[in-house]
Backbone as numpy.savetxt, mean C-alpha at the origin, in Angstrom:
# Nx Ny Nz CAx CAy CAz Cx Cy Cz
16.56 12.47 3.30 15.49 13.41 3.41 15.16 13.60 4.89
14.30 14.55 5.19 13.95 14.86 6.56 13.04 13.81 7.18
12.92 13.84 8.51 12.04 12.89 9.19 10.57 13.20 8.91
9.76 12.18 9.03 8.32 12.35 8.87 7.76 12.79 10.22
6.98 13.87 10.21 6.45 14.39 11.47 5.06 14.95 11.26
4.42 15.33 12.37 3.13 15.98 12.32 2.07 15.15 11.65
1.25 15.82 10.85 0.12 15.17 10.19 0.59 14.07 9.24
1.79 14.18 8.71 2.28 13.17 7.77 2.46 11.81 8.43
2.67 11.77 9.74 2.81 10.49 10.43 1.49 9.73 10.45
0.38 10.42 10.19 -0.94 9.78 10.23 -1.50 9.48 8.83
-0.68 9.64 7.80 -1.15 9.39 6.44 -1.50 7.91 6.27
-2.55 7.65 5.50 -2.95 6.28 5.20 -2.21 5.81 3.96
-1.71 4.57 4.02 -0.96 4.00 2.90 -1.55 2.63 2.57
-1.81 2.42 1.29 -2.19 1.10 0.77 -1.08 0.66 -0.15
-0.47 -0.46 0.16 0.58 -1.03 -0.68 0.07 -2.37 -1.19
0.12 -2.57 -2.51 -0.37 -3.78 -3.14 0.76 -4.50 -3.85
0.69 -5.85 -3.84 1.77 -6.62 -4.46 1.25 -7.98 -4.90
1.64 -8.38 -6.09 1.33 -9.73 -6.56 2.31 -10.73 -6.00
1.83 -11.90 -5.63 2.73 -12.90 -5.04 3.56 -13.65 -6.07
3.32 -13.38 -7.36 4.11 -14.01 -8.43 4.87 -12.98 -9.26
5.12 -11.81 -8.70 5.81 -10.73 -9.43 7.26 -11.13 -9.69
7.66 -11.29 -10.97 9.03 -11.68 -11.28 10.01 -10.50 -11.28
9.50 -9.25 -11.33 10.38 -8.08 -11.37 10.69 -7.54 -9.98
9.69 -7.50 -9.12 9.87 -7.02 -7.75 9.37 -8.15 -6.83
10.28 -8.97 -6.34 9.87 -10.10 -5.51 9.04 -9.66 -4.30
8.10 -10.50 -3.91 7.21 -10.22 -2.78 8.01 -9.87 -1.53
9.17 -10.47 -1.35 10.00 -10.19 -0.19 10.33 -8.69 -0.10
10.57 -8.05 -1.23 10.89 -6.62 -1.22 9.66 -5.79 -0.84
8.48 -6.22 -1.28 7.26 -5.55 -0.86 7.06 -5.68 0.64
7.33 -6.86 1.18 7.20 -7.09 2.62 8.19 -6.25 3.41
9.42 -6.15 2.93 10.42 -5.33 3.61 10.04 -3.86 3.56
9.51 -3.42 2.43 9.09 -2.03 2.29 7.98 -1.68 3.26
6.97 -2.55 3.38 5.86 -2.25 4.28 6.32 -2.23 5.73
7.27 -3.08 6.09 7.78 -3.06 7.47 8.55 -1.77 7.74
9.30 -1.28 6.77 10.00 -0.01 6.92 9.00 1.14 7.06
7.95 1.14 6.23 6.92 2.17 6.33 6.31 2.21 7.72
6.07 1.04 8.29 5.45 0.96 9.61 6.33 1.55 10.71
7.63 1.68 10.46 8.51 2.32 11.44 8.55 3.83 11.25
8.06 4.29 10.12 8.13 5.71 9.79 6.83 6.45 10.05
5.71 5.76 9.87 4.39 6.36 10.09 3.60 5.45 11.02
2.41 5.89 11.40 1.56 5.09 12.27 1.29 3.74 11.62
1.78 2.65 12.20 1.61 1.34 11.56 0.15 0.92 11.40
-0.74 1.46 12.22 -2.16 1.14 12.09 -2.74 1.68 10.79
-2.06 2.63 10.15 -2.55 3.25 8.93 -1.94 2.65 7.67
-1.15 1.60 7.84 -0.48 0.96 6.69 -1.18 -0.37 6.39
-1.65 -0.50 5.16 -2.29 -1.73 4.72 -1.47 -2.34 3.60
-1.16 -3.61 3.73 -0.40 -4.34 2.71 -1.27 -5.47 2.20
-1.59 -5.43 0.92 -2.43 -6.46 0.32 -1.62 -7.22 -0.72
-1.75 -8.53 -0.70 -1.13 -9.37 -1.73 -2.23 -10.05 -2.53
-1.90 -10.37 -3.77 -2.87 -10.95 -4.69 -2.29 -12.23 -5.27
-3.00 -13.31 -5.03 -2.56 -14.64 -5.44 -2.50 -14.74 -6.97
-1.35 -15.18 -7.45 -1.17 -15.40 -8.88 -0.87 -14.16 -9.69
-0.90 -12.98 -9.06 -0.66 -11.75 -9.81 0.83 -11.54 -10.03
1.18 -11.21 -11.25 2.57 -10.93 -11.59 2.81 -9.42 -11.44
3.69 -8.84 -12.25 3.98 -7.41 -12.22 2.92 -6.70 -13.05
1.70 -6.68 -12.52 0.55 -6.17 -13.25 -0.52 -5.77 -12.24
-1.77 -5.81 -12.63 -2.87 -5.54 -11.72 -3.98 -6.55 -11.98
-4.96 -6.53 -11.10 -6.10 -7.43 -11.26 -7.35 -6.71 -10.76
-8.49 -7.27 -11.05 -9.76 -6.65 -10.65 -9.84 -6.49 -9.13
-9.43 -7.50 -8.39 -9.47 -7.42 -6.92 -8.63 -6.25 -6.41
-7.45 -6.07 -6.98 -6.59 -4.96 -6.58 -7.26 -3.62 -6.90
-7.84 -3.51 -8.08 -8.50 -2.26 -8.47 -9.68 -1.94 -7.54
-10.41 -2.97 -7.11 -11.52 -2.76 -6.17 -10.99 -2.30 -4.81
-9.86 -2.87 -4.35 -9.25 -2.45 -3.09 -8.78 -0.99 -3.18
-8.22 -0.62 -4.31 -7.76 0.76 -4.50 -8.96 1.72 -4.50
-10.04 1.32 -5.17 -11.25 2.15 -5.18 -11.78 2.34 -3.76
-11.85 1.28 -2.99 -12.34 1.38 -1.61 -11.44 2.29 -0.78
-10.12 2.18 -0.98 -9.16 3.02 -0.25 -9.38 4.49 -0.60
-9.52 4.79 -1.89 -9.74 6.17 -2.34 -11.06 6.70 -1.79
-12.11 5.89 -1.88 -13.42 6.31 -1.38 -13.37 6.61 0.12
-12.59 5.86 0.85 -12.50 6.02 2.30 -11.66 7.24 2.70
-10.58 7.50 1.97 -9.59 8.49 2.43 -9.58 9.81 1.69
-10.23 9.91 0.55 -10.23 11.15 -0.21 -11.65 11.72 -0.29
-11.77 13.03 -0.29 -13.11 13.61 -0.39 -13.69 13.35 -1.77
-15.02 13.28 -1.86 -15.65 13.06 -3.17 -15.39 14.24 -4.11
-15.37 13.94 -5.38 -15.18 14.96 -6.41 -16.56 15.27 -7.00
-16.88 16.55 -7.05 -18.17 16.96 -7.62 -18.10 17.10 -9.11
C-alpha cells in the first residue's frame, strides 16, 4: 500500500493486548506497536497491556478505550 503522509501521520492509535493471550502472543503486539511507531508519529501511539488477560477484554481495557474515544473523537449529540 502507499506511504502514510499528511494528517494521517498524526493519527492517534491505542493498541491493547492481554499478557496471557494464547492466540496472539504479546511479542507480536509489541512488534506491531514498534512498526506503527516507524510509520506514524510515535508520540501518538499508546500500547497498553493487561495483566492476566487472555484473547478477550476486561473492564480496565474498556475504560481505557472509553477515555481514548472521549479524548480523540467529537461528542455525539
